C-alpha positions as a Markdown table, in Angstrom:
| # | Residue | x | y | z |
|---|---|---|---|---|
| 1 | Met | 0.0 | 0.0 | 0.0 |
| 2 | Thr | 1.4 | 3.4 | -1.0 |
| 3 | Val | 1.7 | 5.9 | 1.9 |
| 4 | Asn | 1.2 | 9.5 | 0.8 |
| 5 | Lys | 3.0 | 12.5 | 2.2 |
| 6 | Arg | 0.1 | 13.3 | 4.5 |
| 7 | Glu | 0.3 | 10.0 | 6.2 |
| 8 | Lys | 4.1 | 10.0 | 6.4 |
| 9 | Val | 4.1 | 13.4 | 8.2 |
| 10 | Leu | 1.3 | 12.5 | 10.6 |
| 11 | Ser | 3.1 | 9.2 | 11.4 |
| 12 | Leu | 5.7 | 11.4 | 13.2 |
| 13 | Leu | 3.1 | 12.1 | 15.9 |
| 14 | Asp | 2.5 | 8.4 | 16.6 |
| 15 | Thr | 4.9 | 7.5 | 19.4 |
| 16 | Ser | 4.1 | 3.8 | 18.9 |
| 17 | Gln | 5.9 | 3.8 | 15.6 |
| 18 | Thr | 9.6 | 4.2 | 14.7 |
| 19 | Pro | 9.8 | 6.8 | 11.9 |
| 20 | Gly | 11.3 | 5.4 | 8.7 |
| 21 | Tyr | 11.3 | 8.6 | 6.7 |
| 22 | Ile | 12.5 | 12.2 | 7.3 |
| 23 | Pro | 10.1 | 14.8 | 6.0 |
| 24 | Ala | 11.4 | 18.2 | 4.9 |
| 25 | Ala | 9.9 | 21.6 | 4.2 |
| 26 | Phe | 11.2 | 25.1 | 3.6 |
| 27 | Phe | 9.2 | 28.3 | 3.2 |
| 28 | Leu | 9.7 | 31.6 | 1.3 |
| 29 | His | 7.7 | 34.6 | 0.2 |
| 30 | Phe | 6.6 | 34.7 | -3.4 |
| 31 | Pro | 6.6 | 37.8 | -5.6 |
| 32 | Pro | 3.8 | 40.3 | -5.1 |
| 33 | Asp | 2.0 | 39.3 | -8.3 |
| 34 | Cys | 1.6 | 35.8 | -6.7 |
| 35 | His | -0.1 | 37.1 | -3.5 |
| 36 | Arg | -3.7 | 36.8 | -4.6 |
| 37 | Gly | -6.1 | 34.6 | -6.5 |
| 38 | Gln | -5.2 | 31.8 | -8.9 |
| 39 | Ala | -1.7 | 33.1 | -9.3 |
| 40 | Ala | -1.0 | 32.5 | -5.5 |
| 41 | Ile | -2.5 | 29.1 | -5.7 |
| 42 | Asp | -0.5 | 28.1 | -8.8 |
| 43 | Lys | 2.8 | 29.4 | -7.3 |
| 44 | His | 2.3 | 27.5 | -4.1 |
| 45 | Leu | 1.6 | 24.3 | -6.1 |
| 46 | Glu | 4.6 | 24.9 | -8.4 |
| 47 | Tyr | 6.9 | 25.3 | -5.4 |
| 48 | Phe | 5.5 | 22.3 | -3.6 |
| 49 | Arg | 5.9 | 20.1 | -6.7 |
| 50 | Tyr | 9.3 | 21.3 | -7.7 |
| 51 | Thr | 11.0 | 21.1 | -4.3 |
| 52 | Gly | 9.4 | 17.8 | -3.3 |
| 53 | Met | 8.5 | 19.1 | 0.2 |
| 54 | Asp | 6.2 | 17.1 | 2.4 |
| 55 | Phe | 3.4 | 19.5 | 3.1 |
| 56 | Val | 2.0 | 22.8 | 1.8 |
| 57 | Lys | 2.5 | 25.8 | 4.0 |
| 58 | Ile | 0.4 | 28.8 | 2.8 |
| 59 | Gln | 2.2 | 32.1 | 3.1 |
| 60 | Tyr | 0.2 | 35.0 | 4.6 |
| 61 | Glu | 0.7 | 38.2 | 2.7 |
| 62 | Phe | -2.1 | 40.3 | 4.2 |
| 63 | Pro | -0.9 | 41.5 | 7.6 |
| 64 | Phe | -3.1 | 43.9 | 9.5 |
| 65 | Pro | -2.9 | 47.4 | 8.0 |
| 66 | Arg | -1.3 | 50.3 | 9.8 |
| 67 | Arg | -3.7 | 52.4 | 11.9 |
| 68 | Pro | -2.2 | 55.8 | 12.2 |
| 69 | Glu | -4.9 | 56.8 | 14.7 |
| 70 | Ile | -3.4 | 54.4 | 17.2 |
| 71 | Arg | -0.6 | 56.4 | 18.8 |
| 72 | Ser | -1.1 | 55.9 | 22.6 |
| 73 | Pro | -2.2 | 53.0 | 24.7 |
| 74 | Glu | -5.6 | 54.7 | 25.1 |
| 75 | Asp | -6.0 | 54.6 | 21.3 |
| 76 | Trp | -6.3 | 50.8 | 21.2 |
| 77 | Ala | -9.9 | 51.2 | 22.0 |
| 78 | Lys | -10.2 | 52.4 | 18.4 |
| 79 | Met | -8.9 | 49.1 | 17.0 |
| 80 | Pro | -11.4 | 47.8 | 14.4 |
| 81 | Ser | -12.5 | 44.2 | 14.0 |
| 82 | Tyr | -11.7 | 42.4 | 10.8 |
| 83 | Gly | -13.9 | 39.8 | 9.1 |
| 84 | Arg | -14.8 | 38.4 | 5.7 |
| 85 | Glu | -14.1 | 41.5 | 3.7 |
| 86 | Phe | -10.6 | 41.7 | 5.1 |
| 87 | Phe | -9.7 | 38.0 | 5.0 |
| 88 | Gln | -11.5 | 36.9 | 1.8 |
| 89 | Asp | -8.4 | 36.9 | -0.4 |
| 90 | Gln | -6.5 | 34.7 | 1.9 |
| 91 | Leu | -9.5 | 32.4 | 2.4 |
| 92 | Asp | -9.8 | 32.0 | -1.4 |
| 93 | Ile | -6.1 | 30.8 | -1.4 |
| 94 | Val | -6.8 | 28.3 | 1.4 |
| 95 | Ala | -9.9 | 26.9 | -0.4 |
| 96 | Gly | -8.0 | 26.6 | -3.7 |
| 97 | Leu | -5.0 | 24.8 | -2.2 |
| 98 | Val | -7.1 | 22.4 | 0.0 |
| 99 | Asp | -9.0 | 21.5 | -3.2 |
| 100 | Ala | -6.0 | 21.1 | -5.4 |
| 101 | Ile | -4.0 | 18.9 | -2.9 |
| 102 | Gly | -7.0 | 16.7 | -2.2 |
| 103 | Gly | -5.6 | 14.8 | 0.7 |
| 104 | Glu | -2.2 | 14.0 | -0.9 |
| 105 | Ala | -0.4 | 16.2 | 1.7 |
| 106 | Leu | -1.2 | 18.3 | 4.7 |
| 107 | Val | -2.1 | 21.9 | 4.0 |
| 108 | Ile | -1.3 | 24.4 | 6.8 |
| 109 | Gln | -1.7 | 28.2 | 7.0 |
| 110 | Thr | 0.7 | 30.7 | 8.3 |
| 111 | Leu | -0.8 | 32.5 | 11.3 |
| 112 | Tyr | 0.6 | 35.6 | 13.0 |
| 113 | Ser | 0.0 | 35.9 | 16.8 |
| 114 | Pro | -2.2 | 38.7 | 18.2 |
| 115 | Phe | 1.0 | 40.5 | 19.6 |
| 116 | Met | 2.6 | 40.3 | 16.1 |
| 117 | Ser | -0.5 | 41.6 | 14.5 |
| 118 | Ala | -0.6 | 44.5 | 17.0 |
| 119 | Gly | 2.9 | 45.3 | 15.8 |
| 120 | His | 1.8 | 45.3 | 12.2 |
| 121 | Thr | -1.0 | 47.7 | 13.2 |
| 122 | Thr | 1.3 | 50.2 | 14.8 |
| 123 | Ser | 4.9 | 49.0 | 15.1 |
| 124 | Asp | 6.9 | 46.4 | 17.0 |
| 125 | Gln | 8.4 | 49.2 | 19.2 |
| 126 | Ala | 5.0 | 50.9 | 19.8 |
| 127 | Ile | 3.1 | 47.8 | 21.0 |
| 128 | Thr | 6.0 | 46.9 | 23.3 |
| 129 | Glu | 6.1 | 50.4 | 24.8 |
| 130 | His | 2.3 | 50.5 | 25.2 |
| 131 | Ile | 2.4 | 47.2 | 27.1 |
| 132 | Lys | 5.2 | 48.5 | 29.3 |
| 133 | Thr | 3.6 | 51.9 | 30.1 |
| 134 | Ala | -0.2 | 51.1 | 30.2 |
| 135 | Pro | -0.8 | 47.4 | 29.7 |
| 136 | Asp | -4.4 | 47.4 | 30.8 |
| 137 | Lys | -5.2 | 49.9 | 28.0 |
| 138 | Ala | -3.1 | 48.2 | 25.4 |
| 139 | Lys | -4.8 | 44.8 | 26.1 |
| 140 | Lys | -8.0 | 46.2 | 24.6 |
| 141 | Gly | -6.4 | 46.2 | 21.2 |
| 142 | Leu | -5.0 | 42.7 | 21.8 |
| 143 | Glu | -8.5 | 41.5 | 22.7 |
| 144 | Ile | -10.1 | 42.9 | 19.5 |
| 145 | Ile | -7.2 | 41.5 | 17.4 |
| 146 | Thr | -7.6 | 38.1 | 18.9 |
| 147 | Glu | -11.3 | 37.9 | 18.0 |
| 148 | Ser | -10.5 | 38.9 | 14.4 |
| 149 | Ile | -7.8 | 36.2 | 14.2 |
| 150 | Leu | -10.2 | 33.6 | 15.7 |
| 151 | Trp | -12.8 | 34.5 | 13.1 |
| 152 | Phe | -10.2 | 33.8 | 10.4 |
| 153 | Val | -9.0 | 30.6 | 12.0 |
| 154 | Arg | -12.6 | 29.2 | 12.2 |
| 155 | Glu | -13.2 | 30.0 | 8.6 |
| 156 | Cys | -10.0 | 28.2 | 7.5 |
| 157 | Ile | -11.0 | 25.2 | 9.5 |
| 158 | Lys | -14.4 | 25.1 | 7.8 |
| 159 | Leu | -12.6 | 25.0 | 4.4 |
| 160 | Gly | -10.8 | 21.8 | 5.4 |
| 161 | Leu | -7.4 | 23.1 | 6.4 |
| 162 | Asp | -5.2 | 20.6 | 8.3 |
| 163 | Gly | -3.5 | 23.1 | 10.6 |
| 164 | Phe | -1.5 | 26.2 | 11.1 |
| 165 | Tyr | 2.1 | 27.4 | 11.3 |
| 166 | Ala | 1.5 | 29.5 | 14.4 |
| 167 | Ser | 4.1 | 32.2 | 14.7 |
| 168 | Thr | 4.7 | 34.0 | 18.0 |
| 169 | Gln | 7.0 | 36.7 | 19.3 |
| 170 | Gly | 7.1 | 38.8 | 22.5 |
| 171 | Gly | 9.5 | 36.8 | 24.7 |
| 172 | Glu | 12.7 | 38.0 | 23.1 |
| 173 | Gly | 15.6 | 38.8 | 25.4 |
| 174 | His | 15.5 | 42.5 | 24.7 |
| 175 | Arg | 11.7 | 42.9 | 25.0 |
| 176 | Phe | 10.4 | 43.1 | 28.5 |
| 177 | Glu | 12.6 | 43.5 | 31.6 |
| 178 | Asp | 9.6 | 42.4 | 33.6 |
| 179 | Pro | 8.7 | 38.8 | 32.4 |
| 180 | Ser | 5.3 | 39.1 | 34.0 |
| 181 | Leu | 4.3 | 41.5 | 31.2 |
| 182 | Phe | 4.7 | 38.7 | 28.7 |
| 183 | Ala | 2.8 | 36.3 | 30.9 |
| 184 | Arg | -0.1 | 38.6 | 31.5 |
| 185 | Tyr | -0.4 | 40.6 | 28.2 |
| 186 | Val | 1.0 | 38.4 | 25.4 |
| 187 | Lys | 0.7 | 34.8 | 26.4 |
| 188 | Pro | -3.1 | 34.7 | 27.1 |
| 189 | Tyr | -3.9 | 36.0 | 23.6 |
| 190 | Asp | -1.4 | 33.5 | 22.0 |
| 191 | Leu | -3.1 | 30.7 | 23.9 |
| 192 | Ala | -6.6 | 31.8 | 23.0 |
| 193 | Val | -5.7 | 31.3 | 19.4 |
| 194 | Met | -3.4 | 28.3 | 19.8 |
| 195 | Glu | -5.8 | 26.3 | 21.9 |
| 196 | Glu | -8.5 | 26.9 | 19.3 |
| 197 | Ile | -6.4 | 25.4 | 16.5 |
| 198 | Asp | -5.2 | 22.6 | 18.8 |
| 199 | Arg | -8.8 | 21.5 | 19.4 |
| 200 | Ala | -9.7 | 21.4 | 15.7 |
| 201 | Cys | -6.6 | 20.5 | 13.7 |
| 202 | Pro | -4.5 | 17.4 | 13.4 |
| 203 | Phe | -1.2 | 19.2 | 12.6 |
| 204 | Asn | 0.0 | 22.5 | 14.0 |
| 205 | Ile | 3.6 | 23.9 | 14.1 |
| 206 | Leu | 4.5 | 26.2 | 16.9 |
| 207 | His | 7.0 | 28.7 | 15.5 |
| 208 | Val | 8.9 | 30.8 | 18.0 |
| 209 | Cys | 10.1 | 33.6 | 15.7 |
| 210 | Asp | 13.4 | 35.4 | 16.2 |
| 211 | Tyr | 12.9 | 38.0 | 13.4 |
| 212 | Gln | 12.8 | 40.8 | 16.0 |
| 213 | Gly | 15.6 | 39.4 | 18.2 |
| 214 | Gly | 17.0 | 36.4 | 19.9 |
| 215 | Tyr | 15.8 | 34.6 | 23.1 |
| 216 | Asp | 17.6 | 34.0 | 26.4 |
| 217 | Asp | 14.8 | 31.7 | 27.7 |
| 218 | Leu | 12.3 | 29.5 | 25.9 |
| 219 | Thr | 10.6 | 28.2 | 29.0 |
| 220 | Leu | 7.9 | 30.8 | 28.4 |
| 221 | Phe | 6.7 | 28.7 | 25.4 |
| 222 | Leu | 7.1 | 25.1 | 26.6 |
| 223 | Asp | 3.4 | 24.7 | 27.5 |
| 224 | Tyr | 2.2 | 26.2 | 24.2 |
| 225 | Pro | 0.2 | 23.8 | 22.1 |
| 226 | Gly | 1.6 | 22.6 | 18.8 |
| 227 | His | 2.3 | 19.1 | 17.5 |
| 228 | Val | 5.7 | 20.2 | 16.2 |
| 229 | Val | 8.0 | 23.0 | 17.3 |
| 230 | Asn | 10.2 | 25.2 | 15.1 |
| 231 | Cys | 12.3 | 27.6 | 17.2 |
| 232 | Pro | 15.6 | 29.5 | 16.9 |
| 233 | Ser | 18.8 | 27.5 | 16.7 |
| 234 | Lys | 20.4 | 29.7 | 19.4 |
| 235 | Leu | 19.6 | 30.3 | 23.1 |
| 236 | Gly | 21.4 | 33.5 | 24.1 |
| 237 | Ala | 24.9 | 33.2 | 22.6 |
| 238 | Gln | 24.9 | 29.4 | 22.7 |
| 239 | Pro | 23.8 | 27.0 | 19.9 |
| 240 | Leu | 20.6 | 25.0 | 20.6 |
| 241 | Ala | 21.0 | 21.5 | 19.3 |
| 242 | Thr | 18.0 | 19.9 | 17.6 |
| 243 | Lys | 17.9 | 17.0 | 20.1 |
| 244 | Glu | 17.9 | 19.5 | 23.0 |
| 245 | Ala | 15.1 | 21.5 | 21.5 |
| 246 | Ala | 13.0 | 18.4 | 20.9 |
| 247 | Arg | 13.7 | 17.3 | 24.5 |
| 248 | Met | 12.8 | 20.8 | 25.9 |
| 249 | Phe | 9.4 | 20.9 | 24.1 |
| 250 | Ser | 8.7 | 17.2 | 24.4 |
| 251 | Arg | 7.6 | 16.9 | 20.8 |
| 252 | Pro | 9.0 | 16.5 | 17.2 |
| 253 | Tyr | 11.3 | 19.3 | 16.1 |
| 254 | Met | 11.5 | 21.0 | 12.8 |
| 255 | Gly | 14.6 | 22.9 | 11.7 |
| 256 | Gly | 18.4 | 22.2 | 11.6 |
| 257 | Leu | 19.4 | 24.7 | 8.9 |
| 258 | Asp | 20.4 | 28.3 | 9.1 |
| 259 | Arg | 18.1 | 30.3 | 6.8 |
| 260 | His | 21.1 | 32.5 | 5.8 |
| 261 | Gly | 23.6 | 29.7 | 5.6 |
| 262 | Thr | 24.8 | 27.0 | 3.2 |
| 263 | Ile | 21.4 | 26.4 | 1.8 |
| 264 | Val | 21.4 | 29.9 | 0.3 |
| 265 | Ser | 25.1 | 30.2 | -0.8 |
| 266 | Gly | 26.5 | 26.6 | -1.0 |
| 267 | Ser | 27.0 | 24.3 | -3.9 |
| 268 | Gln | 24.7 | 21.3 | -4.4 |
| 269 | Asp | 27.3 | 19.0 | -2.9 |
| 270 | Gln | 27.9 | 21.3 | 0.0 |
| 271 | Ile | 24.2 | 21.5 | 0.7 |
| 272 | Ala | 23.8 | 17.7 | 0.6 |
| 273 | Ala | 26.8 | 17.2 | 2.9 |
| 274 | Met | 25.4 | 19.8 | 5.4 |
| 275 | Val | 22.1 | 18.1 | 5.5 |
| 276 | Gln | 23.7 | 14.7 | 6.1 |
| 277 | Asp | 25.7 | 16.2 | 9.0 |
| 278 | Val | 22.5 | 17.7 | 10.5 |
| 279 | Leu | 20.6 | 14.4 | 10.2 |
| 280 | Gln | 23.3 | 12.4 | 12.0 |
| 281 | Asp | 22.6 | 14.4 | 15.1 |
| 282 | Ala | 18.9 | 15.0 | 14.7 |
| 283 | Pro | 16.2 | 13.6 | 17.1 |
| 284 | Ala | 14.3 | 10.6 | 16.1 |
| 285 | Arg | 11.1 | 12.5 | 15.3 |
| 286 | Phe | 12.4 | 15.3 | 13.1 |
| 287 | Ile | 11.4 | 17.5 | 10.1 |
| 288 | Leu | 14.2 | 19.0 | 8.2 |
| 289 | Gly | 13.7 | 22.8 | 7.7 |
| 290 | Ala | 15.1 | 26.2 | 8.5 |
| 291 | Asp | 14.9 | 28.4 | 11.6 |
| 292 | Cys | 12.6 | 30.8 | 9.7 |
| 293 | Thr | 11.6 | 31.9 | 6.2 |
| 294 | Leu | 14.3 | 31.6 | 3.5 |
| 295 | Pro | 15.3 | 34.6 | 1.3 |
| 296 | Gly | 12.8 | 35.0 | -1.6 |
| 297 | Asp | 15.6 | 35.0 | -4.2 |
| 298 | Ile | 17.0 | 31.6 | -3.2 |
| 299 | Asp | 17.6 | 29.1 | -6.0 |
| 300 | Trp | 14.8 | 26.5 | -5.7 |
| 301 | Asp | 17.3 | 23.8 | -6.7 |
| 302 | Asn | 19.1 | 24.4 | -3.4 |
| 303 | Ile | 15.9 | 23.6 | -1.6 |
| 304 | Arg | 15.2 | 20.6 | -3.7 |
| 305 | Thr | 18.7 | 19.2 | -3.0 |
| 306 | Ala | 18.2 | 19.6 | 0.8 |
| 307 | Ile | 14.8 | 17.9 | 0.7 |
| 308 | Ser | 15.9 | 15.0 | -1.5 |
| 309 | Thr | 18.9 | 14.4 | 0.7 |
| 310 | Ala | 16.6 | 14.1 | 3.7 |
| 311 | His | 14.3 | 11.7 | 1.9 |
| 312 | Glu | 17.2 | 9.5 | 0.8 |
| 313 | Tyr | 19.0 | 9.5 | 4.2 |
| 314 | Arg | 19.5 | 6.2 | 5.9 |
């Protein structure tokens, strides 16, 4: 009996089985003319087929728009709710890809956290300062944003989506001197969304994103839902081994490659050798990937080489 990519990836979650296959997936942003409609659907499918990756991860190219009227913590009361009119373009892509893949592989949607979406609405610095100076006023905006995201999540689930690549920030080492601010004003809104997707979806990836800075402590996230974890490859100034990350989070780990490293600039032989080195020290339940999104101008052949090396690894 032929086992498709969907079943191979889901088998990683079955602790009664010994994985016999190493899945792999890498993500990148497509050009602006492939952000909407059939062009977006076609580009995702082209990339999925060409690289041989093991699931479809839908890029999210419609972050919450800037709201110049939100300047102070008090202004978060003006935060609008978003629904179908705002999210429809993204929902059309979800529907098209779920239909096109037809159960061959998992289809998951990129999802930015409420805190990250508040940063898109104002700026990363602004939402951070608002939480520091007047958190009980800033949380009004986070509450409204969370409800908008939950509306989107529920509509995606209705369309047959398998899960989400749930990205979170807010716990970076530079962010809050007082860790209780994260615990009280970032984490509850993360969990409201992540617990919703955990109840409904068979495959979610928790992505702890270091785009805005590194982390000195990941214990803030250890109890977050997510069937697989994808987090930075450094903790403070020290490397974080893939086995150690899998042990910390008590779940399969996705990663192993530096998004700015050999996969971008190396030869095909160098990429294959690097992947083999990573796999020798990887945990038993592992998905080869990068620590975050790859540069958009990367040669797709580099990605295909990394993925085929993982698939052929013994």
